[in-house]
Phi, psi and omega in degrees: 000135183257149177303323181298341176279346188231354186285165174272133182209149003283161179285141180264119180232168180230167172264163177301328181279359175295132172297147179302320182290328174294323177291321175294322175299315184296317173300316182287319183287333184257006175053051176235172185238358177207155173231126172296153174251122191231132179223129181057030179090352184251139180291120177241358184176179170220146174233137183257168171298329180290324176298312185292316175305320179298332180271352180283147177292152176289148173303336181269020181294153174273354174297145183284162178294339180273334184282326189298313177297320178298323181290322184287329179293339182275335177274124183255162180302318183303337178284341191248336194290153167274132187273314178281092188260128170277123182237165172230174175251165178293350178264359176294130178298146189297325177291331171301308181306316185292320181298320181294321182289323176295304184306315186265001177050057177235150183257004175188159182227131169296148178244129187238146169288160178314323178282003177096356174290117181293129180240344181174188177221135174255129185234167184302327180294314175314309188291320173303318184298314181303306180302320179291321179295322178292322175297316183292321181299322181276000177086008187285325182217159175245116181248123180285143188287000000 
């Protein structure tokens, strides 16, 4: 089985100049946990919900309610993203992607075509679905769709 058969696509991505607040809204609206960061058609990083939450003010902040939105507009994805991104291709075996995620303690990998074009994301949830379908096909468990 290949990553391309099970990845989430198309990839929902942002640019490095996307404000952190806009990226967080996208993550919440789309019910995802990470966003590839693309500039001029090339993957330059990835930002996770956790990265964005770390940048958000604490509920105990001394900032006024009017200062917070202005501050959040100044924090950009490029200031929070991970730049050294581990990627896979659509032809990568699913078990290799799973091993990369386990070894590097990450929950998802951007999927790039050999030319560097971002085509999707493979996540731990996508891989769990594959394993559940394998077990279900073997008659080991019944998983509701």
